[in-house]
Structure formats: C-alpha cells, structure tokens
C-alpha positions as CSV (number, residue, x, y, z in Angstrom):
1,M,56.3,-65.1,-12.6
2,K,57.2,-66.4,-9.2
3,K,54.6,-68.6,-7.5
4,N,54.3,-66.5,-4.4
5,Q,54.6,-63.1,-6.0
6,S,51.4,-61.1,-5.4
7,K,49.9,-59.3,-8.3
8,E,49.7,-55.6,-7.8
9,I,46.2,-54.3,-8.1
10,P,46.1,-51.0,-10.0
11,Q,44.5,-48.0,-8.2
12,K,41.3,-46.8,-9.7
13,Q,41.9,-43.4,-11.2
14,E,39.4,-40.6,-10.4
15,T,37.7,-39.4,-13.5
16,P,37.8,-35.8,-14.5
17,P,34.0,-35.4,-13.9
18,A,34.3,-36.7,-10.3
19,K,37.2,-34.2,-9.7
20,A,35.1,-31.4,-11.1
21,A,32.1,-32.4,-8.9
22,S,34.3,-32.4,-5.8
23,F,35.8,-29.1,-6.7
24,G,32.3,-27.6,-7.3
25,A,31.1,-28.9,-3.9
26,V,34.1,-27.4,-2.1
27,L,33.7,-24.1,-4.0
28,F,30.0,-24.0,-3.1
29,L,30.7,-24.6,0.6
30,L,33.4,-21.9,0.6
31,V,31.1,-19.4,-1.1
32,L,28.3,-20.3,1.4
33,L,30.7,-20.0,4.3
34,G,32.0,-16.7,2.9
35,L,28.5,-15.2,2.5
36,G,27.6,-16.4,6.0
37,L,30.7,-14.7,7.5
38,W,30.0,-11.6,5.4
39,T,26.5,-11.5,6.8
40,V,27.6,-11.9,10.4
41,L,30.6,-9.5,10.2
42,S,29.1,-6.8,8.0
43,K,27.3,-3.8,9.5
44,E,23.6,-4.4,10.0
45,R,21.2,-2.5,7.7
46,D,18.2,-1.0,9.3
47,F,16.0,-0.5,6.3
48,S,15.5,-1.9,2.8
49,A,14.9,0.9,0.3
50,V,13.7,-1.6,-2.3
51,E,11.2,-3.3,0.0
52,R,10.5,-0.2,2.1
53,R,10.4,-2.0,5.4
54,P,12.6,-2.4,8.5
55,L,15.0,-5.3,8.4
56,A,15.4,-7.9,11.1
57,K,18.2,-7.4,13.6
58,R,20.5,-10.0,15.1
59,P,18.5,-11.6,17.9
60,V,19.8,-11.7,21.5
61,F,20.7,-15.2,22.6
62,S,19.0,-16.9,25.5
63,L,18.5,-20.5,26.5
64,S,14.8,-20.0,27.1
65,K,14.3,-18.7,23.5
66,V,16.4,-21.6,22.1
67,G,14.2,-24.0,24.0
68,E,11.0,-22.5,22.6
69,G,12.5,-22.3,19.1
70,I,12.1,-18.5,19.0
71,Y,15.8,-17.8,18.7
72,Q,16.2,-20.1,15.8
73,A,13.3,-18.5,13.9
74,D,14.5,-15.0,14.7
75,Y,18.0,-15.8,13.6
76,E,16.7,-17.3,10.3
77,A,14.8,-14.1,9.7
78,Y,17.9,-12.1,10.5
79,L,20.1,-14.0,8.0
80,S,17.5,-13.7,5.3
81,D,17.1,-9.9,5.8
82,Q,20.8,-9.2,6.2
83,F,22.0,-11.5,3.5
84,P,24.6,-9.7,1.3
85,L,23.4,-8.4,-2.1
86,R,19.8,-9.1,-1.0
87,S,18.3,-6.3,-3.2
88,Q,20.2,-7.5,-6.2
89,A,19.1,-11.1,-5.6
90,L,15.5,-10.0,-5.3
91,A,15.8,-8.1,-8.6
92,L,17.5,-11.0,-10.3
93,K,14.8,-13.4,-9.1
94,A,12.0,-11.2,-10.4
95,E,13.8,-10.8,-13.7
96,F,14.2,-14.5,-14.1
97,Q,10.6,-15.3,-13.2
98,K,9.4,-12.7,-15.8
99,A,11.9,-13.9,-18.5
100,I,10.8,-17.6,-18.3
101,G,7.2,-16.6,-18.8
102,K,5.8,-16.8,-15.2
103,F,2.9,-14.5,-14.9
104,D,3.2,-14.1,-11.1
105,N,5.7,-14.6,-8.3
106,S,2.9,-15.7,-5.9
107,R,2.4,-12.2,-4.6
108,V,2.3,-10.0,-7.8
109,Y,1.1,-10.5,-11.3
110,F,3.5,-9.6,-14.1
111,A,0.6,-8.0,-16.0
112,K,0.2,-6.4,-19.4
113,D,1.5,-2.9,-20.2
114,D,4.3,-3.4,-17.8
115,S,1.9,-3.4,-14.8
116,L,2.6,-5.1,-11.5
117,I,-0.7,-6.0,-9.9
118,E,-1.1,-7.3,-6.4
119,K,-2.4,-10.9,-6.5
120,R,-5.7,-11.5,-4.7
121,T,-7.4,-14.7,-5.7
122,Q,-10.0,-14.0,-3.1
123,L,-11.2,-11.3,-0.8
124,D,-12.5,-11.9,2.7
125,W,-16.1,-10.7,2.1
126,Q,-17.2,-11.7,5.6
127,K,-14.5,-9.5,7.2
128,L,-15.5,-6.7,4.8
129,D,-19.1,-7.1,5.9
130,R,-18.1,-7.0,9.6
131,N,-16.1,-3.8,9.0
132,L,-19.0,-2.2,7.3
133,L,-21.3,-3.2,10.2
134,D,-18.8,-1.4,12.6
135,M,-19.0,1.6,10.3
136,D,-22.9,1.4,10.3
137,A,-23.0,1.3,14.1
138,F,-20.6,4.3,14.4
139,S,-22.5,6.2,11.8
140,E,-25.8,5.7,13.6
141,Q,-24.3,7.1,16.9
142,F,-22.7,10.0,14.9
143,L,-26.1,10.9,13.5
144,K,-27.7,11.0,16.9
145,Q,-25.3,13.7,17.9
146,K,-25.3,15.4,14.4
147,P,-28.7,14.7,12.8
148,E,-27.9,17.0,9.8
149,A,-24.5,15.2,9.2
150,R,-23.5,14.0,5.8
151,I,-22.3,10.4,6.0
152,T,-20.3,8.9,3.1
153,Y,-18.8,5.5,2.3
154,L,-16.1,5.5,-0.4
155,I,-14.8,1.9,-1.0
156,A,-12.3,2.1,-3.8
157,P,-11.5,-0.9,-6.1
158,T,-8.0,-2.0,-6.9
159,Q,-6.2,-1.8,-10.2
160,A,-7.3,-5.4,-10.9
161,G,-10.9,-4.3,-10.5
162,V,-10.7,-1.3,-12.7
163,Y,-8.4,-2.8,-15.4
164,P,-9.2,-6.5,-15.5
165,N,-7.9,-6.6,-19.1
166,R,-4.4,-5.9,-17.8
167,L,-4.4,-9.3,-15.9
168,P,-2.4,-12.1,-17.5
169,Y,-4.3,-14.8,-19.4
170,R,-5.8,-17.4,-17.0
171,A,-5.0,-15.2,-14.0
172,V,-7.3,-16.1,-11.1
173,E,-8.4,-12.9,-9.3
174,A,-11.3,-12.1,-7.0
175,D,-14.5,-10.8,-8.6
176,Q,-14.7,-7.3,-7.1
177,A,-17.8,-6.2,-9.0
178,E,-20.2,-8.9,-7.6
179,G,-18.9,-8.7,-4.0
180,M,-18.9,-4.9,-3.9
181,A,-22.4,-4.7,-5.3
182,A,-23.6,-7.2,-2.6
183,L,-22.1,-5.1,0.2
184,R,-23.5,-1.9,-1.2
185,S,-26.9,-3.4,-1.5
186,K,-26.8,-4.6,2.1
187,H,-25.4,-1.5,3.7
188,Q,-27.0,1.3,1.6
189,R,-29.6,3.4,3.3
190,D,-31.4,6.7,2.9
191,D,-29.1,8.7,5.3
192,L,-25.9,7.3,3.6
193,L,-24.1,8.3,0.4
194,Y,-22.5,5.1,-0.9
195,P,-21.5,5.6,-4.6
196,D,-20.3,2.8,-6.9
197,L,-16.7,3.8,-7.5
198,L,-15.9,0.6,-9.4
199,E,-18.5,1.2,-12.1
200,G,-17.6,4.9,-12.2
201,L,-13.9,4.4,-12.6
202,R,-14.4,1.6,-15.2
203,G,-16.5,4.0,-17.2
204,S,-14.0,6.9,-17.0
205,N,-12.4,7.9,-20.3
206,Q,-9.2,9.0,-18.4
207,Q,-6.1,6.9,-18.5
208,D,-3.6,6.1,-15.8
209,L,-6.1,6.0,-12.9
210,Y,-3.7,3.6,-11.1
211,F,0.0,3.4,-10.9
212,K,1.5,0.4,-12.7
213,T,4.2,-0.2,-10.0
214,D,2.1,0.7,-6.9
215,H,-1.1,-0.5,-5.3
216,H,-2.5,3.1,-5.0
217,W,-4.6,5.1,-7.4
218,T,-2.9,8.1,-9.0
219,Q,-4.1,11.5,-8.1
220,K,-5.9,11.5,-11.5
221,G,-7.7,8.4,-10.2
222,A,-8.5,10.1,-6.9
223,L,-9.9,13.1,-8.9
224,E,-12.2,10.7,-10.9
225,A,-13.4,9.3,-7.6
226,Y,-14.0,12.8,-6.3
227,K,-16.1,13.6,-9.4
228,I,-18.2,10.5,-8.8
229,Y,-18.7,11.5,-5.2
230,K,-19.7,15.1,-6.1
231,M,-22.1,13.9,-8.8
232,A,-23.7,11.5,-6.3
233,L,-24.2,14.5,-4.0
234,G,-25.9,16.3,-6.9
235,E,-23.3,19.1,-6.8
236,K,-22.4,19.3,-10.5
237,E,-22.3,23.1,-10.4
238,S,-19.7,23.3,-7.6
239,L,-17.7,20.4,-9.2
240,N,-17.4,22.3,-12.5
241,R,-16.3,25.4,-10.5
242,D,-13.7,23.3,-8.7
243,L,-12.4,21.7,-11.8
244,E,-11.5,25.2,-13.2
245,I,-9.4,25.7,-10.1
246,F,-7.7,22.3,-10.2
247,G,-6.4,22.9,-13.7
248,Q,-3.9,20.5,-15.1
249,A,-1.8,18.0,-13.1
250,Q,1.9,18.9,-12.7
251,V,4.4,16.1,-13.4
252,L,6.6,15.6,-10.4
253,S,8.5,12.4,-11.3
254,Q,8.9,10.2,-14.3
255,D,10.5,7.3,-12.4
256,F,8.3,6.4,-9.4
257,H,8.5,2.8,-8.3
258,G,5.9,1.9,-5.7
259,T,4.8,-0.8,-3.3
260,T,4.1,-3.6,-5.8
261,Y,7.5,-3.1,-7.3
262,Q,9.0,-3.8,-3.9
263,K,7.5,-7.3,-4.1
264,A,8.7,-7.9,-7.6
265,P,11.6,-5.5,-8.3
266,A,12.3,-6.5,-11.9
267,R,14.7,-3.9,-13.3
268,T,13.1,-3.9,-16.8
269,I,9.8,-2.6,-15.4
270,P,9.8,1.2,-16.2
271,G,8.9,3.7,-13.5
272,D,5.6,5.4,-13.2
273,K,4.8,9.1,-13.8
274,L,3.8,10.7,-10.6
275,D,1.8,13.9,-11.0
276,A,-0.4,16.1,-8.7
277,F,-2.9,18.9,-9.0
278,T,-1.6,22.1,-7.4
279,W,-3.3,25.4,-6.8
280,P,-2.3,28.4,-4.6
281,D,-4.7,27.7,-1.8
282,L,-3.0,24.4,-1.0
283,D,0.1,26.3,0.1
284,Q,-2.0,28.1,2.7
285,V,-3.2,24.8,4.3
286,Q,-1.9,24.2,7.8
287,V,-1.3,20.6,9.0
288,Y,-1.2,19.6,12.7
289,D,-0.7,16.4,14.6
290,G,-3.1,15.1,17.3
291,Q,-1.2,17.0,20.0
292,G,-1.7,20.3,18.2
293,N,1.8,20.6,16.9
294,Q,2.1,22.1,13.5
295,L,3.7,19.7,11.0
296,D,3.6,21.6,7.8
297,Q,2.6,24.8,6.1
298,G,1.2,23.5,2.8
299,L,-0.6,20.3,2.1
300,Y,2.0,18.5,0.0
301,K,5.3,17.0,1.3
302,K,7.7,18.1,-1.4
303,E,10.7,16.5,0.3
304,A,9.1,13.0,-0.2
305,L,9.9,13.2,-3.9
306,T,13.6,12.5,-3.1
307,S,12.8,9.9,-0.5
308,T,12.3,6.1,-0.8
309,D,8.5,6.5,-1.1
310,A,7.5,9.4,-3.3
311,Y,3.8,8.6,-2.7
312,E,4.3,10.3,0.7
313,Y,4.2,13.5,-1.2
314,F,0.5,13.2,-0.5
315,L,0.1,13.9,3.3
316,G,3.4,12.3,4.2
317,P,3.6,8.9,6.1
318,N,0.5,7.4,7.7
319,R,-0.2,8.8,11.1
320,D,-2.9,8.3,13.7
321,L,-4.4,11.7,13.3
322,L,-4.0,14.8,11.2
323,Q,-5.8,18.1,11.7
324,I,-5.9,20.0,8.4
325,K,-7.0,23.6,8.4
326,T,-7.8,24.5,4.8
327,A,-7.9,28.3,5.0
328,N,-11.0,28.0,2.8
329,E,-13.4,30.4,4.5
330,N,-15.8,30.1,1.6
331,A,-16.2,26.3,2.0
332,D,-19.8,25.0,2.2
333,R,-19.1,22.7,5.1
334,G,-17.4,23.0,8.5
335,T,-15.4,20.0,9.8
336,L,-15.1,16.6,8.2
337,L,-14.0,13.5,10.1
338,L,-12.3,11.3,7.5
339,V,-11.6,7.7,8.6
340,K,-9.2,6.2,6.0
341,D,-6.3,4.2,4.7
342,S,-3.6,5.6,2.5
343,Y,-5.9,5.8,-0.6
344,A,-7.4,8.9,1.0
345,N,-4.0,10.7,0.9
346,A,-4.3,11.7,-2.8
347,F,-8.0,12.4,-2.3
348,V,-7.8,14.9,0.5
349,P,-6.6,17.9,-1.6
350,F,-9.9,18.0,-3.4
351,L,-11.9,17.9,-0.1
352,T,-10.2,21.2,0.9
353,M,-12.6,22.8,-1.6
354,D,-15.6,21.6,0.5
355,Y,-14.5,21.9,4.1
356,R,-12.9,24.5,6.4
357,Q,-11.3,21.7,8.4
358,I,-10.6,18.0,7.9
359,I,-9.7,15.6,10.7
360,V,-7.9,12.6,9.1
361,L,-8.0,9.4,11.2
362,D,-6.2,6.2,10.5
363,L,-7.6,3.6,12.9
364,R,-4.6,1.3,12.5
365,Y,-2.5,3.8,14.6
366,V,-5.1,5.4,16.8
367,K,-4.8,4.7,20.5
368,E,-6.9,7.6,21.9
369,A,-10.6,7.0,22.5
370,L,-12.7,8.1,19.6
371,A,-15.1,9.8,22.0
372,D,-12.4,12.2,23.1
373,I,-11.5,12.9,19.5
374,L,-15.2,13.7,18.7
375,D,-15.4,16.0,21.7
376,R,-12.2,17.9,20.8
377,Y,-13.0,18.6,17.1
378,E,-16.8,18.3,17.0
379,P,-16.9,17.2,13.3
380,D,-20.0,18.0,11.3
381,D,-19.7,15.3,8.6
382,L,-18.3,11.8,8.5
383,M,-16.5,10.0,5.6
384,F,-14.9,6.5,5.3
385,L,-12.5,6.0,2.5
386,Y,-10.8,2.6,2.1
387,N,-9.3,0.5,-0.6
388,I,-11.2,-2.8,-1.0
389,G,-8.0,-4.9,-1.0
390,T,-6.5,-3.6,2.3
391,F,-9.9,-3.2,3.8
392,S,-10.5,-6.9,3.4
393,E,-7.5,-7.4,5.7
394,E,-8.4,-4.6,8.1
395,N,-8.7,-5.4,11.8
396,A,-9.0,-1.9,13.3
397,T,-12.7,-1.0,12.8
398,Y,-13.5,-2.4,16.2
399,K,-12.1,0.8,17.6
400,L,-15.2,2.5,16.2
401,L,-17.3,0.7,18.9
402,D,-15.1,1.5,21.9
C-alpha cells in the first residue's frame, strides 16, 4: 500500500429493520394525510345514526376565534365527528374493550346477560333535593288553586338500581336505595302520593322491566310502575279492570338498539325486544302541540319503528308540551298535568284509562310561562315522573318557580 493512499471507509449499511421502520412511518403519515383529506373533501354528515346526535360542522374561520382558541376547538370537534368510518371505529373500539375483559368504557358497563348499563358512580343528591324542593313549592301553589287535586311524585330507578346483580364484579355504582329512601322521607307529606318504585320494581316477578341496550324501562316496566302507583292510591279494583283491557303486549321489534348502545356499539351485543300494550281506545286518542295543532290520531308513533330511535314509538320525540285528548268519557278524573322526562312516554298510555285529558310538559324545552299553561288547560291533578339518573342532572325545575 502506498504511503499517502487513503483508506476507504465503508458506508454503514441500513439494516432491514430500520428500512421497515422508515417505510412504516411514511405509510402511517400517508394514511393519516389521506384520512385528513378524505375528511375535509368528503360531504359533511349531519347526523350519526349510531350515536343519535347531530354531528359538528366545519367551523367558519375568523381571526378573533383563532385568538380566543374557539376555532381550534371547534375544528377539532369537526374532525372528530366527521372522521371517515367513525361508526365502524366506535364499534371496533367497543368490541376490543369487551374482548380484552374491560367491564366498562368509562361511560357504560359491559354488564351480565349482554346488558349495557349507564355508569353512574355517584348521583348528585343535593341537586335532586333542590329539584324536589322546587316541585314541593309548585305543588303547594297548585293545591291553593285546586285543594282537591291529586299530587303524585314518581321517581323511577335506573336499570342498575333494579338489577344490581347484572353489574360486573367490582363495579362501583351509586347506591340508589339509600338515597331515594332519604329523599322520600324528607319530601313525603300527607297531601302527596310518593310510592317507592325501586322496592316495588325489585319485588316484581316480571322479567325485562328495562331494556338491555337502552337507559329506559320497557313498557312492561312502565306497567309495573303503574301497578305500584294504582295500588298506592288504593285502586286495586280499577287496576284489575284495566289489566283486562291492556291484555298482552304486542312484539314490535326484535332488534332494538337504544341509547346505551350508542355509547358502546359493540356489534356482538344482541338487540332488544320492543313491545307495547295496544287496545282499540288508543287509536281514538288525539294528540296536539302547544299551539293547538293536531299532531296525531292515535297515541303511538308507528313510523318510529323504522327510524333511528324506535323508542319514539311512545309519544314521538320529546317536545315542550303535548295535549292528549283520551276520548275516555268514562274516566274518573278530568285533566292531568304531567311534568316529565322521557321515562313517562311509555307510561302515558296507561294514564289514558284514568283521565279525559293529559297535558304532558317537558321543562327542558318549555319557554312559555307555566302560569299561562295552567290558565289555558286548568288541570285538576299534578304528576311528576322522572328517572333518577337524568333527574340528578336536571337543571330545568327552576321554571316551576317563575
């Protein structure tokens, strides 16, 4: 070798794993870029059938919104909602969580018997107490105008309360029995009917009182609650007469997937059976909105069975006010004011046996002054029907005091 000849330094060869890693990174970026372009260029979707909610739209750009961080947050929500194959991704995620043995996805328990149960580790008992205080104040004013009025509080438990044995092992869930008993003890009085629905439903020998894929009770569950209500009134004789009329529930669907399924849409979870009690008088019921426009002839919304939410078969979507003329001239009572959430929707058909007219009020959507509503319909009785879970999150009972 010559003295001044430099030795060539061999280049380090890239190992196959390094090449694979580089290729994987590039592929990942290309897929991410492709999905981003797909999201931006594809047609926006207005509604998610799986989640049953409106989807975020592309936000309008403005410097002021950028400066406040509003535009960035809105755009992130838009990308999340409009992400391609979102429904499939949600289903895949739920299936994976269930397959690896997770008993919840932070919002829903993967419970026994293929049940999906909303997760509530605690309930806001102080808010529930304040809501009941609002109801107490309104009831007292109502009785001043109608001293002979029948006042009823029906506070329904959730599926977790009625079927605690369905919860996964070591699941942490709010104790509904103790809290509901404390509320009933504090707010019960001589001029108020406040039956214990939790104890009554737990003691029922009927099955399927609650849907397994939805947070509502079934209409069979609503009927059991109606029985408890009638027995608390001491109206066993009229109840037995009514039960003959109700007959057997008719199966309407074998594949109902409800609100809890939206939050954990695992495809291996079978659908629920949705059934309803039907009798000829319900077809004669007339339903009107708050402006006096007739919405339906007949109480049930049959077209809902082919919609994205079959539970709307019972009274349709939530509205501020419904006027229900029952066509039951033999009813014992006149007009009922029913202040409620959606649990009441499956309960109302049974009340048509007792009242000639029912005014259904959902405070979440009401904008009209309640004094005007009372003047217009002059109700004879008052009933509150709420589910304990959603009622613990309710912020609308203040309208009772306006």
